[in-house]
MIDO-836603 format. One record per residue (C-alpha): x, y, z; residue in one letter. Coordinates in nm, 3 decimals. Each point is the difference from the previous one (the first is absolute). Example, Ala and Ser with C-alpha at 12.3 -4.5 7.8 and 13.67 -1.06 7.14 Angstrom:
BEGIN
> 1.230,-0.450,0.780,A
> 0.137,0.344,-0.066,S
***
This chain:
BEGIN
> -1.095,-1.537,0.420,V
> -0.190,0.260,0.200,G
> 0.211,0.129,0.287,G
> 0.309,-0.183,-0.121,K
> 0.132,0.265,-0.240,L
> 0.092,0.355,0.095,P
> -0.224,0.285,-0.100,K
> 0.147,0.266,-0.233,P
> -0.025,0.273,0.265,N
> 0.172,-0.180,0.288,M
> 0.284,0.164,0.191,N
> 0.316,-0.177,0.114,L
> -0.135,-0.091,0.344,D
> -0.307,-0.161,-0.156,Q
> 0.211,-0.184,-0.259,L
> 0.243,-0.128,0.262,N
> -0.284,-0.118,0.224,A
> -0.176,-0.180,-0.284,M
> 0.313,-0.182,-0.114,F
> 0.112,-0.072,0.358,A
> -0.332,-0.176,0.059,S
> 0.122,-0.250,-0.261,H
> 0.346,-0.033,0.154,G
> 0.168,0.232,-0.249,L
> 0.245,0.281,0.071,T
> 0.011,0.352,-0.136,Q
> 0.277,-0.108,-0.241,A
> -0.223,-0.288,-0.117,D
> -0.284,0.246,-0.058,M
> 0.222,0.234,-0.201,I
> 0.126,-0.292,-0.208,A
> -0.353,-0.122,-0.070,L
> -0.109,0.353,-0.090,S
> 0.255,-0.021,-0.281,G
> -0.254,-0.215,-0.183,A
> -0.158,0.334,-0.093,H
> 0.268,0.022,-0.267,T
> -0.257,-0.198,-0.204,L
> -0.374,0.035,-0.037,G
> -0.251,0.281,-0.004,F
> -0.252,0.179,0.215,S
> -0.339,0.148,-0.072,H
> -0.010,0.376,0.040,C
> -0.241,-0.005,0.294,N
> 0.269,-0.162,0.217,Q
> 0.221,0.309,-0.002,F
> -0.195,0.304,-0.126,T
> -0.010,0.129,0.358,N
> 0.370,0.080,-0.053,R
> -0.049,0.205,-0.317,I
> -0.328,0.181,0.076,Y
> -0.107,0.165,0.325,N
> 0.282,-0.150,0.208,F
> -0.040,0.264,0.270,S
> -0.114,0.360,0.044,K
> 0.361,0.118,-0.021,Q
> 0.109,-0.234,-0.281,N
> -0.237,-0.117,-0.273,P
> 0.272,-0.248,-0.106,V
> 0.193,-0.220,0.244,D
> 0.328,0.191,0.051,P
> 0.197,-0.326,0.010,T
> -0.089,-0.059,-0.367,L
> 0.240,0.118,-0.267,N
> -0.185,0.293,-0.165,P
> 0.060,-0.130,-0.353,N
> -0.121,-0.345,0.101,Y
> -0.309,0.152,0.163,A
> -0.079,0.185,-0.324,T
> 0.047,-0.322,-0.197,Q
> -0.239,-0.182,0.234,L
> -0.257,0.280,-0.029,Q
> 0.017,-0.033,-0.378,Q
> -0.046,-0.377,0.018,Q
> -0.268,0.023,0.268,C
> -0.205,0.317,-0.045,P
> -0.276,0.069,0.252,K
> -0.301,-0.227,-0.048,N
> 0.201,-0.239,-0.217,V
> -0.145,-0.335,-0.104,D
> 0.067,-0.233,0.298,P
> 0.141,-0.262,-0.237,R
> 0.294,0.224,-0.093,I
> 0.328,-0.112,0.153,A
> 0.361,0.117,0.006,V
> 0.326,-0.188,0.042,N
> 0.135,-0.028,0.353,M
> 0.349,0.072,-0.138,D
> -0.003,0.291,-0.245,P
> 0.351,-0.070,-0.129,N
> 0.047,-0.375,-0.049,T
> -0.352,-0.143,0.041,P
> 0.070,-0.333,-0.168,R
> 0.335,-0.076,0.160,K
> 0.060,-0.148,0.343,F
> 0.280,0.219,0.129,D
> 0.099,0.237,0.280,N
> -0.134,0.308,-0.180,V
> -0.298,-0.010,0.238,Y
> 0.237,0.112,0.279,Y
> 0.162,0.262,-0.225,K
> -0.348,0.131,-0.080,N
> -0.066,0.048,0.371,L
> 0.317,0.211,0.024,Q
> -0.141,0.218,-0.278,Q
> -0.347,0.041,0.154,G
> -0.156,-0.247,-0.242,Q
> -0.165,-0.241,0.239,G
> -0.355,-0.049,-0.125,L
> -0.156,-0.080,0.337,F
> 0.054,0.179,0.330,T
> 0.098,-0.342,0.133,S
> 0.278,-0.009,-0.259,D
> 0.132,0.353,0.037,Q
> 0.003,-0.016,0.380,V
> 0.276,-0.260,-0.023,L
> 0.229,0.280,-0.117,F
> -0.145,0.298,0.187,T
> 0.008,-0.169,0.341,D
> 0.352,0.007,0.146,S
> -0.048,-0.345,0.154,R
> -0.019,-0.169,-0.341,S
> 0.183,0.246,-0.226,K
> 0.343,-0.163,0.050,Q
> -0.130,-0.336,-0.125,T
> -0.158,0.161,-0.307,V
> 0.326,0.182,-0.075,N
> 0.202,-0.320,0.036,A
> -0.226,-0.196,-0.234,W
> -0.020,0.285,-0.250,A
> 0.378,-0.011,-0.034,S
> 0.036,-0.378,-0.020,S
***
């Protein structure tokens, strides 16, 4: 699967290019990202967002502050690499559109999730699917 799945830190241009190389559109990519309404991730895939994000911001400013605190509690520094958290903090065992609602609230676990809402080129699609 190497090279076929997006990396957690990809931006919208990288995501669009990766999916376009498989004949998929941005809307297709956003729809497929909705699969993150289920499943989990190991802490090491996103701790860059909750610790030492940048010199100006130790925590990624696109993260909801309460969600960031929750993630820091679940994934303290030097946590056991086997520890994992749900991709969807609200309805982790239900396939629904809450993934898109989470993005509106700054609760995208990966940068590659949250960018779908923070980038104006994809935000409208996220908003439409969050309300459907």
